[in-house]
ChimeraX commands (.cxc) that place a marker at each C-alpha (Angstrom):
marker #1 position -21.06,-10.48,-23.20 radius 0.5
marker #1 position -23.34,-13.60,-23.28 radius 0.5
marker #1 position -20.45,-15.78,-24.53 radius 0.5
marker #1 position -17.90,-14.56,-22.01 radius 0.5
marker #1 position -16.82,-16.76,-19.04 radius 0.5
marker #1 position -17.36,-15.71,-15.55 radius 0.5
marker #1 position -13.90,-14.36,-14.90 radius 0.5
marker #1 position -13.97,-12.41,-18.16 radius 0.5
marker #1 position -17.14,-10.70,-17.03 radius 0.5
marker #1 position -15.71,-9.78,-13.69 radius 0.5
marker #1 position -12.53,-8.51,-15.23 radius 0.5
marker #1 position -14.48,-6.43,-17.76 radius 0.5
marker #1 position -16.41,-4.86,-14.77 radius 0.5
marker #1 position -13.14,-4.10,-13.06 radius 0.5
marker #1 position -11.68,-2.48,-16.11 radius 0.5
marker #1 position -14.77,-0.40,-16.73 radius 0.5
marker #1 position -15.58,0.60,-13.19 radius 0.5
marker #1 position -11.88,0.58,-11.94 radius 0.5
marker #1 position -10.65,-0.91,-8.63 radius 0.5
marker #1 position -12.18,0.02,-5.23 radius 0.5
marker #1 position -15.14,1.83,-6.79 radius 0.5
marker #1 position -18.13,1.67,-4.36 radius 0.5
marker #1 position -20.47,1.96,-7.31 radius 0.5
marker #1 position -19.54,-1.56,-8.39 radius 0.5
marker #1 position -20.64,-3.05,-5.13 radius 0.5
marker #1 position -23.91,-1.10,-5.40 radius 0.5
marker #1 position -24.59,-2.26,-8.94 radius 0.5
marker #1 position -23.82,-5.90,-7.97 radius 0.5
marker #1 position -26.18,-5.62,-5.05 radius 0.5
marker #1 position -29.00,-4.40,-7.34 radius 0.5
marker #1 position -28.47,-7.55,-9.45 radius 0.5
marker #1 position -28.17,-10.01,-6.67 radius 0.5
marker #1 position -24.40,-10.22,-7.23 radius 0.5
marker #1 position -24.93,-11.67,-10.66 radius 0.5
marker #1 position -21.87,-10.39,-12.55 radius 0.5
marker #1 position -23.30,-11.04,-15.98 radius 0.5
marker #1 position -26.51,-9.16,-15.30 radius 0.5
marker #1 position -24.65,-6.33,-13.73 radius 0.5
marker #1 position -22.15,-6.15,-16.54 radius 0.5
marker #1 position -25.02,-6.14,-19.16 radius 0.5
marker #1 position -26.74,-3.24,-17.27 radius 0.5
marker #1 position -23.54,-1.23,-17.26 radius 0.5
marker #1 position -22.93,-1.93,-20.95 radius 0.5
marker #1 position -26.49,-1.13,-21.98 radius 0.5
marker #1 position -26.61,2.20,-20.13 radius 0.5
marker #1 position -29.18,1.08,-17.56 radius 0.5
marker #1 position -27.20,2.39,-14.62 radius 0.5
marker #1 position -28.12,6.14,-14.16 radius 0.5
marker #1 position -25.25,7.05,-11.82 radius 0.5
marker #1 position -22.39,6.17,-13.99 radius 0.5
marker #1 position -19.85,8.93,-14.79 radius 0.5
marker #1 position -19.12,9.92,-18.37 radius 0.5
marker #1 position -15.73,8.27,-18.04 radius 0.5
marker #1 position -17.30,4.99,-16.88 radius 0.5
marker #1 position -19.81,5.19,-19.72 radius 0.5
marker #1 position -16.93,5.79,-22.21 radius 0.5
marker #1 position -15.00,2.82,-20.90 radius 0.5
marker #1 position -18.10,0.62,-21.06 radius 0.5
marker #1 position -18.43,1.48,-24.67 radius 0.5
marker #1 position -14.83,1.04,-25.59 radius 0.5
marker #1 position -13.49,-1.88,-23.66 radius 0.5
marker #1 position -13.89,-5.05,-25.65 radius 0.5
marker #1 position -13.15,-8.74,-25.28 radius 0.5
marker #1 position -9.74,-8.46,-26.74 radius 0.5
marker #1 position -8.55,-6.07,-23.97 radius 0.5
marker #1 position -9.83,-8.43,-21.38 radius 0.5
marker #1 position -8.18,-11.48,-22.96 radius 0.5
marker #1 position -4.92,-9.58,-23.20 radius 0.5
marker #1 position -4.87,-9.15,-19.37 radius 0.5
marker #1 position -5.79,-12.76,-18.80 radius 0.5
marker #1 position -3.07,-13.92,-21.24 radius 0.5
marker #1 position -0.32,-12.00,-19.53 radius 0.5
marker #1 position -1.46,-13.30,-16.10 radius 0.5
marker #1 position -1.51,-16.84,-17.44 radius 0.5
marker #1 position 1.97,-16.56,-18.92 radius 0.5
marker #1 position 3.29,-15.32,-15.56 radius 0.5
marker #1 position 1.41,-17.86,-13.33 radius 0.5
marker #1 position -0.81,-15.24,-11.85 radius 0.5
marker #1 position -4.29,-16.37,-10.85 radius 0.5
marker #1 position -7.19,-14.07,-11.63 radius 0.5
marker #1 position -9.68,-14.77,-8.84 radius 0.5
marker #1 position -13.17,-13.17,-9.05 radius 0.5
marker #1 position -15.50,-12.41,-6.25 radius 0.5
marker #1 position -17.57,-15.54,-6.95 radius 0.5
marker #1 position -14.54,-17.83,-7.17 radius 0.5
marker #1 position -14.42,-20.54,-4.42 radius 0.5
marker #1 position -10.77,-19.61,-3.87 radius 0.5
marker #1 position -11.75,-16.02,-2.87 radius 0.5
marker #1 position -11.12,-15.71,0.91 radius 0.5
marker #1 position -14.38,-15.57,2.92 radius 0.5
marker #1 position -13.22,-12.96,5.44 radius 0.5
marker #1 position -12.28,-10.52,2.62 radius 0.5
marker #1 position -15.59,-11.23,0.79 radius 0.5
marker #1 position -17.52,-10.03,3.91 radius 0.5
marker #1 position -15.96,-6.53,4.00 radius 0.5
marker #1 position -17.68,-3.48,2.60 radius 0.5
marker #1 position -16.75,-3.02,-1.06 radius 0.5
marker #1 position -14.52,-6.11,-1.42 radius 0.5
marker #1 position -12.17,-6.29,-4.38 radius 0.5
marker #1 position -13.98,-7.51,-7.52 radius 0.5
marker #1 position -10.83,-9.29,-8.72 radius 0.5
marker #1 position -7.69,-10.52,-6.82 radius 0.5
marker #1 position -4.55,-10.96,-9.01 radius 0.5
marker #1 position -2.67,-13.62,-7.09 radius 0.5
marker #1 position 0.93,-14.88,-7.51 radius 0.5
marker #1 position 1.29,-17.86,-5.22 radius 0.5
marker #1 position -1.18,-19.69,-3.01 radius 0.5
marker #1 position -4.07,-18.25,-1.04 radius 0.5
marker #1 position -5.80,-21.57,-0.46 radius 0.5
marker #1 position -6.88,-22.51,3.10 radius 0.5
marker #1 position -7.15,-19.08,4.46 radius 0.5
marker #1 position -10.82,-19.67,5.52 radius 0.5
marker #1 position -9.59,-22.18,8.11 radius 0.5
marker #1 position -6.39,-20.46,9.12 radius 0.5
marker #1 position -5.23,-18.26,11.98 radius 0.5
marker #1 position -4.85,-15.00,9.88 radius 0.5
marker #1 position -3.32,-11.86,11.35 radius 0.5
marker #1 position -2.39,-8.57,9.78 radius 0.5
marker #1 position 0.83,-7.03,10.99 radius 0.5
marker #1 position 1.68,-3.48,10.07 radius 0.5
marker #1 position 4.12,-0.77,11.10 radius 0.5
marker #1 position 5.99,2.33,10.17 radius 0.5
marker #1 position 8.48,2.74,7.35 radius 0.5
marker #1 position 10.71,4.59,9.75 radius 0.5
marker #1 position 11.12,2.05,12.46 radius 0.5
marker #1 position 13.26,2.16,15.59 radius 0.5
marker #1 position 15.54,-0.70,16.65 radius 0.5
marker #1 position 12.81,-1.48,19.29 radius 0.5
marker #1 position 10.23,-1.85,16.47 radius 0.5
marker #1 position 12.42,-4.20,14.45 radius 0.5
marker #1 position 13.21,-6.28,17.59 radius 0.5
marker #1 position 9.60,-6.54,18.67 radius 0.5
marker #1 position 8.50,-7.43,15.08 radius 0.5
marker #1 position 10.91,-10.25,14.88 radius 0.5
marker #1 position 9.95,-11.60,18.25 radius 0.5
marker #1 position 6.22,-11.51,17.96 radius 0.5
marker #1 position 5.88,-12.56,14.33 radius 0.5
marker #1 position 8.26,-15.46,14.78 radius 0.5
marker #1 position 6.27,-16.75,17.67 radius 0.5
marker #1 position 2.98,-16.34,15.83 radius 0.5
marker #1 position 4.35,-17.97,12.68 radius 0.5
marker #1 position 5.65,-21.06,14.58 radius 0.5
marker #1 position 2.11,-21.30,16.02 radius 0.5
marker #1 position 0.73,-21.57,12.45 radius 0.5
marker #1 position -0.49,-17.99,11.95 radius 0.5
marker #1 position -0.65,-16.62,8.38 radius 0.5
marker #1 position 0.83,-13.17,8.47 radius 0.5
marker #1 position -0.56,-10.44,6.14 radius 0.5
marker #1 position 1.18,-7.12,5.47 radius 0.5
marker #1 position 1.74,-4.53,2.82 radius 0.5
marker #1 position 5.30,-5.19,1.60 radius 0.5
marker #1 position 6.36,-1.68,2.49 radius 0.5
marker #1 position 9.88,-0.65,3.49 radius 0.5
marker #1 position 10.30,-0.88,7.24 radius 0.5
marker #1 position 8.28,-3.05,9.62 radius 0.5
marker #1 position 5.91,-4.46,6.90 radius 0.5
marker #1 position 8.86,-6.05,5.16 radius 0.5
marker #1 position 10.39,-6.99,8.51 radius 0.5
marker #1 position 7.17,-8.83,9.37 radius 0.5
marker #1 position 7.19,-10.80,6.05 radius 0.5
marker #1 position 10.86,-11.74,6.57 radius 0.5
marker #1 position 10.38,-12.78,10.24 radius 0.5
marker #1 position 7.48,-15.06,9.18 radius 0.5
marker #1 position 9.42,-16.63,6.42 radius 0.5
marker #1 position 12.53,-17.13,8.67 radius 0.5
marker #1 position 10.29,-18.89,11.25 radius 0.5
marker #1 position 8.96,-21.30,8.61 radius 0.5
marker #1 position 5.56,-19.55,8.33 radius 0.5
marker #1 position 3.39,-18.46,5.49 radius 0.5
marker #1 position 2.77,-14.79,4.66 radius 0.5
marker #1 position 0.60,-12.84,2.28 radius 0.5
marker #1 position 1.82,-9.54,0.73 radius 0.5
marker #1 position -0.73,-7.00,-0.46 radius 0.5
marker #1 position 0.51,-4.62,-3.16 radius 0.5
marker #1 position -0.40,-1.00,-3.62 radius 0.5
marker #1 position 0.40,-1.34,-7.29 radius 0.5
marker #1 position 0.05,-3.83,-10.11 radius 0.5
marker #1 position 1.44,-7.23,-9.38 radius 0.5
marker #1 position 4.12,-6.96,-12.19 radius 0.5
marker #1 position 5.45,-3.62,-10.95 radius 0.5
marker #1 position 8.81,-3.56,-9.02 radius 0.5
marker #1 position 7.59,-1.63,-5.91 radius 0.5
marker #1 position 8.99,-1.05,-3.48 radius 0.5
marker #1 position 12.04,-0.97,-5.67 radius 0.5
marker #1 position 14.23,-3.96,-5.04 radius 0.5
marker #1 position 11.63,-6.05,-3.22 radius 0.5
marker #1 position 11.31,-8.53,-6.06 radius 0.5
marker #1 position 13.44,-11.08,-4.11 radius 0.5
marker #1 position 11.24,-10.73,-1.05 radius 0.5
marker #1 position 8.09,-11.25,-3.07 radius 0.5
marker #1 position 9.52,-14.33,-4.77 radius 0.5
marker #1 position 10.55,-15.72,-1.37 radius 0.5
marker #1 position 7.02,-15.19,-0.07 radius 0.5
marker #1 position 5.67,-17.23,-2.95 radius 0.5
marker #1 position 8.32,-19.99,-2.71 radius 0.5
marker #1 position 7.57,-20.48,1.01 radius 0.5
marker #1 position 3.83,-21.17,0.36 radius 0.5
marker #1 position 2.49,-17.63,0.62 radius 0.5
marker #1 position 1.17,-15.28,-2.04 radius 0.5
marker #1 position 1.51,-11.64,-3.40 radius 0.5
marker #1 position -1.83,-10.16,-4.36 radius 0.5
marker #1 position -3.32,-6.97,-5.77 radius 0.5
marker #1 position -6.71,-5.74,-6.81 radius 0.5
marker #1 position -5.18,-3.45,-9.44 radius 0.5
marker #1 position -4.49,-4.34,-13.08 radius 0.5
marker #1 position -1.09,-5.99,-13.40 radius 0.5
marker #1 position 0.99,-2.99,-14.73 radius 0.5
marker #1 position -0.69,-0.25,-12.64 radius 0.5
marker #1 position 2.00,2.06,-11.08 radius 0.5
marker #1 position 1.85,2.94,-7.43 radius 0.5
marker #1 position -0.15,5.98,-6.30 radius 0.5
marker #1 position -0.89,7.49,-2.83 radius 0.5
marker #1 position -4.64,6.68,-3.08 radius 0.5
marker #1 position -4.11,3.09,-3.90 radius 0.5
marker #1 position -2.28,2.45,-0.57 radius 0.5
marker #1 position -5.17,3.75,1.42 radius 0.5
marker #1 position -7.51,1.27,-0.44 radius 0.5
marker #1 position -4.90,-1.50,-0.22 radius 0.5
marker #1 position -5.04,-1.24,3.56 radius 0.5
marker #1 position -8.67,-2.43,3.66 radius 0.5
marker #1 position -7.53,-5.62,2.01 radius 0.5
marker #1 position -4.71,-6.14,4.51 radius 0.5
marker #1 position -7.15,-5.95,7.46 radius 0.5
marker #1 position -9.99,-7.67,5.61 radius 0.5
marker #1 position -7.94,-10.83,5.16 radius 0.5
marker #1 position -7.39,-11.22,8.79 radius 0.5
marker #1 position -9.01,-11.91,12.17 radius 0.5
marker #1 position -7.22,-9.01,13.65 radius 0.5
marker #1 position -4.67,-6.31,13.04 radius 0.5
marker #1 position -1.48,-5.78,14.97 radius 0.5
marker #1 position 0.12,-2.31,14.79 radius 0.5
marker #1 position 3.81,-2.53,15.71 radius 0.5
marker #1 position 4.95,0.97,15.73 radius 0.5
marker #1 position 3.24,4.07,14.28 radius 0.5
marker #1 position 3.40,7.82,14.48 radius 0.5
marker #1 position 0.45,10.11,14.94 radius 0.5
marker #1 position -0.06,10.27,11.10 radius 0.5
marker #1 position 0.54,6.80,9.61 radius 0.5
marker #1 position -0.95,4.51,7.06 radius 0.5
marker #1 position -0.92,1.89,9.75 radius 0.5
marker #1 position -3.67,3.80,11.58 radius 0.5
marker #1 position -5.77,3.59,8.40 radius 0.5
marker #1 position -5.37,-0.21,8.39 radius 0.5
marker #1 position -6.48,-0.25,12.04 radius 0.5
marker #1 position -9.50,1.94,11.23 radius 0.5
marker #1 position -10.48,-0.46,8.39 radius 0.5
marker #1 position -10.13,-3.31,10.92 radius 0.5
marker #1 position -12.42,-1.56,13.37 radius 0.5
marker #1 position -15.02,-0.92,10.62 radius 0.5
marker #1 position -14.87,-4.56,9.61 radius 0.5
marker #1 position -15.48,-5.73,13.13 radius 0.5
marker #1 position -12.01,-7.20,13.60 radius 0.5
marker #1 position -9.65,-7.05,16.62 radius 0.5
marker #1 position -7.10,-4.38,16.91 radius 0.5
marker #1 position -3.80,-4.95,18.76 radius 0.5
marker #1 position -0.98,-2.49,19.44 radius 0.5
marker #1 position 2.52,-2.77,20.91 radius 0.5
marker #1 position 3.00,-0.46,23.85 radius 0.5
marker #1 position 5.34,2.51,23.15 radius 0.5
marker #1 position 9.03,2.22,23.95 radius 0.5
marker #1 position 8.95,5.93,24.89 radius 0.5
marker #1 position 5.69,7.73,25.50 radius 0.5
marker #1 position 7.32,11.04,24.84 radius 0.5
marker #1 position 8.61,10.04,21.30 radius 0.5
marker #1 position 6.33,11.17,18.49 radius 0.5
marker #1 position 7.26,7.97,16.56 radius 0.5
marker #1 position 5.03,6.04,18.99 radius 0.5
marker #1 position 2.16,8.46,19.23 radius 0.5
marker #1 position -0.07,6.36,16.95 radius 0.5
marker #1 position 0.26,3.13,18.86 radius 0.5
marker #1 position -0.23,5.01,22.18 radius 0.5
marker #1 position -3.53,6.46,20.87 radius 0.5
marker #1 position -4.78,3.10,19.65 radius 0.5
marker #1 position -4.23,1.58,23.13 radius 0.5
marker #1 position -5.81,4.72,24.78 radius 0.5
marker #1 position -8.84,4.13,22.45 radius 0.5
marker #1 position -9.27,0.49,23.30 radius 0.5
marker #1 position -6.84,-1.62,21.29 radius 0.5
marker #1 position -5.50,-4.64,23.09 radius 0.5
marker #1 position -1.92,-4.01,24.29 radius 0.5
marker #1 position 0.44,-6.72,23.22 radius 0.5
marker #1 position 3.30,-7.69,25.52 radius 0.5
marker #1 position 3.49,-11.32,24.11 radius 0.5
marker #1 position 2.05,-13.31,21.22 radius 0.5
marker #1 position -0.14,-14.98,23.86 radius 0.5
marker #1 position -2.07,-11.71,24.32 radius 0.5
marker #1 position -3.24,-12.02,20.67 radius 0.5
marker #1 position -4.01,-15.74,20.91 radius 0.5
marker #1 position -6.03,-15.36,24.07 radius 0.5
marker #1 position -8.07,-12.50,22.73 radius 0.5
marker #1 position -9.01,-14.33,19.49 radius 0.5
marker #1 position -9.88,-17.43,21.41 radius 0.5
marker #1 position -11.95,-15.44,23.78 radius 0.5
marker #1 position -14.02,-13.72,21.02 radius 0.5
marker #1 position -14.43,-16.97,19.13 radius 0.5
marker #1 position -12.61,-15.96,16.10 radius 0.5
marker #1 position -10.30,-18.94,16.03 radius 0.5
marker #1 position -11.67,-22.25,14.60 radius 0.5
marker #1 position -12.33,-25.29,16.78 radius 0.5
marker #1 position -9.27,-26.94,15.20 radius 0.5
marker #1 position -7.02,-24.08,16.20 radius 0.5
marker #1 position -8.57,-23.92,19.68 radius 0.5
marker #1 position -7.64,-27.53,20.10 radius 0.5
marker #1 position -4.17,-27.12,18.74 radius 0.5
marker #1 position -3.51,-24.13,20.92 radius 0.5
marker #1 position -4.85,-25.89,23.90 radius 0.5
marker #1 position -2.53,-28.83,23.27 radius 0.5
marker #1 position 0.39,-26.34,23.17 radius 0.5
marker #1 position -0.79,-24.92,26.57 radius 0.5
marker #1 position -0.91,-21.32,25.23 radius 0.5
marker link #1:1,2 radius 0.2
marker link #1:2,3 radius 0.2
marker link #1:3,4 radius 0.2
marker link #1:4,5 radius 0.2
marker link #1:5,6 radius 0.2
marker link #1:6,7 radius 0.2
marker link #1:7,8 radius 0.2
marker link #1:8,9 radius 0.2
marker link #1:9,10 radius 0.2
marker link #1:10,11 radius 0.2
marker link #1:11,12 radius 0.2
marker link #1:12,13 radius 0.2
marker link #1:13,14 radius 0.2
marker link #1:14,15 radius 0.2
marker link #1:15,16 radius 0.2
marker link #1:16,17 radius 0.2
marker link #1:17,18 radius 0.2
marker link #1:18,19 radius 0.2
marker link #1:19,20 radius 0.2
marker link #1:20,21 radius 0.2
marker link #1:21,22 radius 0.2
marker link #1:22,23 radius 0.2
marker link #1:23,24 radius 0.2
marker link #1:24,25 radius 0.2
marker link #1:25,26 radius 0.2
marker link #1:26,27 radius 0.2
marker link #1:27,28 radius 0.2
marker link #1:28,29 radius 0.2
marker link #1:29,30 radius 0.2
marker link #1:30,31 radius 0.2
marker link #1:31,32 radius 0.2
marker link #1:32,33 radius 0.2
marker link #1:33,34 radius 0.2
marker link #1:34,35 radius 0.2
marker link #1:35,36 radius 0.2
marker link #1:36,37 radius 0.2
marker link #1:37,38 radius 0.2
marker link #1:38,39 radius 0.2
marker link #1:39,40 radius 0.2
marker link #1:40,41 radius 0.2
marker link #1:41,42 radius 0.2
marker link #1:42,43 radius 0.2
marker link #1:43,44 radius 0.2
marker link #1:44,45 radius 0.2
marker link #1:45,46 radius 0.2
marker link #1:46,47 radius 0.2
marker link #1:47,48 radius 0.2
marker link #1:48,49 radius 0.2
marker link #1:49,50 radius 0.2
marker link #1:50,51 radius 0.2
marker link #1:51,52 radius 0.2
marker link #1:52,53 radius 0.2
marker link #1:53,54 radius 0.2
marker link #1:54,55 radius 0.2
marker link #1:55,56 radius 0.2
marker link #1:56,57 radius 0.2
marker link #1:57,58 radius 0.2
marker link #1:58,59 radius 0.2
marker link #1:59,60 radius 0.2
marker link #1:60,61 radius 0.2
marker link #1:61,62 radius 0.2
marker link #1:62,63 radius 0.2
marker link #1:63,64 radius 0.2
marker link #1:64,65 radius 0.2
marker link #1:65,66 radius 0.2
marker link #1:66,67 radius 0.2
marker link #1:67,68 radius 0.2
marker link #1:68,69 radius 0.2
marker link #1:69,70 radius 0.2
marker link #1:70,71 radius 0.2
marker link #1:71,72 radius 0.2
marker link #1:72,73 radius 0.2
marker link #1:73,74 radius 0.2
marker link #1:74,75 radius 0.2
marker link #1:75,76 radius 0.2
marker link #1:76,77 radius 0.2
marker link #1:77,78 radius 0.2
marker link #1:78,79 radius 0.2
marker link #1:79,80 radius 0.2
marker link #1:80,81 radius 0.2
marker link #1:81,82 radius 0.2
marker link #1:82,83 radius 0.2
marker link #1:83,84 radius 0.2
marker link #1:84,85 radius 0.2
marker link #1:85,86 radius 0.2
marker link #1:86,87 radius 0.2
marker link #1:87,88 radius 0.2
marker link #1:88,89 radius 0.2
marker link #1:89,90 radius 0.2
marker link #1:90,91 radius 0.2
marker link #1:91,92 radius 0.2
marker link #1:92,93 radius 0.2
marker link #1:93,94 radius 0.2
marker link #1:94,95 radius 0.2
marker link #1:95,96 radius 0.2
marker link #1:96,97 radius 0.2
marker link #1:97,98 radius 0.2
marker link #1:98,99 radius 0.2
marker link #1:99,100 radius 0.2
marker link #1:100,101 radius 0.2
marker link #1:101,102 radius 0.2
marker link #1:102,103 radius 0.2
marker link #1:103,104 radius 0.2
marker link #1:104,105 radius 0.2
marker link #1:105,106 radius 0.2
marker link #1:106,107 radius 0.2
marker link #1:107,108 radius 0.2
marker link #1:108,109 radius 0.2
marker link #1:109,110 radius 0.2
marker link #1:110,111 radius 0.2
marker link #1:111,112 radius 0.2
marker link #1:112,113 radius 0.2
marker link #1:113,114 radius 0.2
marker link #1:114,115 radius 0.2
marker link #1:115,116 radius 0.2
marker link #1:116,117 radius 0.2
marker link #1:117,118 radius 0.2
marker link #1:118,119 radius 0.2
marker link #1:119,120 radius 0.2
marker link #1:120,121 radius 0.2
marker link #1:121,122 radius 0.2
marker link #1:122,123 radius 0.2
marker link #1:123,124 radius 0.2
marker link #1:124,125 radius 0.2
marker link #1:125,126 radius 0.2
marker link #1:126,127 radius 0.2
marker link #1:127,128 radius 0.2
marker link #1:128,129 radius 0.2
marker link #1:129,130 radius 0.2
marker link #1:130,131 radius 0.2
marker link #1:131,132 radius 0.2
marker link #1:132,133 radius 0.2
marker link #1:133,134 radius 0.2
marker link #1:134,135 radius 0.2
marker link #1:135,136 radius 0.2
marker link #1:136,137 radius 0.2
marker link #1:137,138 radius 0.2
marker link #1:138,139 radius 0.2
marker link #1:139,140 radius 0.2
marker link #1:140,141 radius 0.2
marker link #1:141,142 radius 0.2
marker link #1:142,143 radius 0.2
marker link #1:143,144 radius 0.2
marker link #1:144,145 radius 0.2
marker link #1:145,146 radius 0.2
marker link #1:146,147 radius 0.2
marker link #1:147,148 radius 0.2
marker link #1:148,149 radius 0.2
marker link #1:149,150 radius 0.2
marker link #1:150,151 radius 0.2
marker link #1:151,152 radius 0.2
marker link #1:152,153 radius 0.2
marker link #1:153,154 radius 0.2
marker link #1:154,155 radius 0.2
marker link #1:155,156 radius 0.2
marker link #1:156,157 radius 0.2
marker link #1:157,158 radius 0.2
marker link #1:158,159 radius 0.2
marker link #1:159,160 radius 0.2
marker link #1:160,161 radius 0.2
marker link #1:161,162 radius 0.2
marker link #1:162,163 radius 0.2
marker link #1:163,164 radius 0.2
marker link #1:164,165 radius 0.2
marker link #1:165,166 radius 0.2
marker link #1:166,167 radius 0.2
marker link #1:167,168 radius 0.2
marker link #1:168,169 radius 0.2
marker link #1:169,170 radius 0.2
marker link #1:170,171 radius 0.2
marker link #1:171,172 radius 0.2
marker link #1:172,173 radius 0.2
marker link #1:173,174 radius 0.2
marker link #1:174,175 radius 0.2
marker link #1:175,176 radius 0.2
marker link #1:176,177 radius 0.2
marker link #1:177,178 radius 0.2
marker link #1:178,179 radius 0.2
marker link #1:179,180 radius 0.2
marker link #1:180,181 radius 0.2
marker link #1:181,182 radius 0.2
marker link #1:182,183 radius 0.2
marker link #1:183,184 radius 0.2
marker link #1:184,185 radius 0.2
marker link #1:185,186 radius 0.2
marker link #1:186,187 radius 0.2
marker link #1:187,188 radius 0.2
marker link #1:188,189 radius 0.2
marker link #1:189,190 radius 0.2
marker link #1:190,191 radius 0.2
marker link #1:191,192 radius 0.2
marker link #1:192,193 radius 0.2
marker link #1:193,194 radius 0.2
marker link #1:194,195 radius 0.2
marker link #1:195,196 radius 0.2
marker link #1:196,197 radius 0.2
marker link #1:197,198 radius 0.2
marker link #1:198,199 radius 0.2
marker link #1:199,200 radius 0.2
marker link #1:200,201 radius 0.2
marker link #1:201,202 radius 0.2
marker link #1:202,203 radius 0.2
marker link #1:203,204 radius 0.2
marker link #1:204,205 radius 0.2
marker link #1:205,206 radius 0.2
marker link #1:206,207 radius 0.2
marker link #1:207,208 radius 0.2
marker link #1:208,209 radius 0.2
marker link #1:209,210 radius 0.2
marker link #1:210,211 radius 0.2
marker link #1:211,212 radius 0.2
marker link #1:212,213 radius 0.2
marker link #1:213,214 radius 0.2
marker link #1:214,215 radius 0.2
marker link #1:215,216 radius 0.2
marker link #1:216,217 radius 0.2
marker link #1:217,218 radius 0.2
marker link #1:218,219 radius 0.2
marker link #1:219,220 radius 0.2
marker link #1:220,221 radius 0.2
marker link #1:221,222 radius 0.2
marker link #1:222,223 radius 0.2
marker link #1:223,224 radius 0.2
marker link #1:224,225 radius 0.2
marker link #1:225,226 radius 0.2
marker link #1:226,227 radius 0.2
marker link #1:227,228 radius 0.2
marker link #1:228,229 radius 0.2
marker link #1:229,230 radius 0.2
marker link #1:230,231 radius 0.2
marker link #1:231,232 radius 0.2
marker link #1:232,233 radius 0.2
marker link #1:233,234 radius 0.2
marker link #1:234,235 radius 0.2
marker link #1:235,236 radius 0.2
marker link #1:236,237 radius 0.2
marker link #1:237,238 radius 0.2
marker link #1:238,239 radius 0.2
marker link #1:239,240 radius 0.2
marker link #1:240,241 radius 0.2
marker link #1:241,242 radius 0.2
marker link #1:242,243 radius 0.2
marker link #1:243,244 radius 0.2
marker link #1:244,245 radius 0.2
marker link #1:245,246 radius 0.2
marker link #1:246,247 radius 0.2
marker link #1:247,248 radius 0.2
marker link #1:248,249 radius 0.2
marker link #1:249,250 radius 0.2
marker link #1:250,251 radius 0.2
marker link #1:251,252 radius 0.2
marker link #1:252,253 radius 0.2
marker link #1:253,254 radius 0.2
marker link #1:254,255 radius 0.2
marker link #1:255,256 radius 0.2
marker link #1:256,257 radius 0.2
marker link #1:257,258 radius 0.2
marker link #1:258,259 radius 0.2
marker link #1:259,260 radius 0.2
marker link #1:260,261 radius 0.2
marker link #1:261,262 radius 0.2
marker link #1:262,263 radius 0.2
marker link #1:263,264 radius 0.2
marker link #1:264,265 radius 0.2
marker link #1:265,266 radius 0.2
marker link #1:266,267 radius 0.2
marker link #1:267,268 radius 0.2
marker link #1:268,269 radius 0.2
marker link #1:269,270 radius 0.2
marker link #1:270,271 radius 0.2
marker link #1:271,272 radius 0.2
marker link #1:272,273 radius 0.2
marker link #1:273,274 radius 0.2
marker link #1:274,275 radius 0.2
marker link #1:275,276 radius 0.2
marker link #1:276,277 radius 0.2
marker link #1:277,278 radius 0.2
marker link #1:278,279 radius 0.2
marker link #1:279,280 radius 0.2
marker link #1:280,281 radius 0.2
marker link #1:281,282 radius 0.2
marker link #1:282,283 radius 0.2
marker link #1:283,284 radius 0.2
marker link #1:284,285 radius 0.2
marker link #1:285,286 radius 0.2
marker link #1:286,287 radius 0.2
marker link #1:287,288 radius 0.2
marker link #1:288,289 radius 0.2
marker link #1:289,290 radius 0.2
marker link #1:290,291 radius 0.2
marker link #1:291,292 radius 0.2
marker link #1:292,293 radius 0.2
marker link #1:293,294 radius 0.2
marker link #1:294,295 radius 0.2
marker link #1:295,296 radius 0.2
marker link #1:296,297 radius 0.2
marker link #1:297,298 radius 0.2
marker link #1:298,299 radius 0.2
marker link #1:299,300 radius 0.2
marker link #1:300,301 radius 0.2
marker link #1:301,302 radius 0.2
marker link #1:302,303 radius 0.2
marker link #1:303,304 radius 0.2
marker link #1:304,305 radius 0.2
marker link #1:305,306 radius 0.2
marker link #1:306,307 radius 0.2
marker link #1:307,308 radius 0.2
marker link #1:308,309 radius 0.2
marker link #1:309,310 radius 0.2
view
């Protein structure tokens, strides 16, 4: 442990504690976010609340296993970005229980100074949902917004594509390992995201298969990367609402597109968000004005937007 580099220590912690484990954040806080001290305490059995499985992994996982993960990432041009890396996005670092490691294919530089917005929506979208997604995201991308979404079938994918088509930059957050072809057939979209200056990221080990629980935790990253979250279209029970809930807990703005039909159950989720205080969005300008008003946008973007008379 004493000879390991910083990223090796962080990765060992991830492999022992597993992703999105709140115990990891607690242990790090007890050791002033010193990964080496935290890892040594885990390894030496000084943490009383570890499970038997966590203790077993701490005893069994060795440097070779860590090096294997780093090697496969290096061979595939995937960056392994630890919580103390200067490349780690500041907004994401400030959420509760941030990812210990980000596996990143592509470029996430500059996000701290960017106009970042999460855009999420149902897998079972209406024509209205697709039309609104293209209109809003295209306008935001042309304004310089970096669009974050979850790569899912439906409006998430539509948001990524609309951003790319408008010449924008987009970040896709996986609910599986970064080398897993999920959603099936989205490899071309992921590659396009990377080619156009964006990134595909995951907190999961590279070959981790998708699981329902992972997507719930993935949603905190989508919202955590952004100044606000826009929900395009969502039913009463939807993962999009979980993303909005994370955004609320993270102190970020929540936006929602007004329903096309207030009697249609497919729009019940967005209707509820607006009823509970989300900003209704009739134009991209509604988002810009809200973020300018609350001070979320940087001075540089304020000037730019002012020059564009938004």
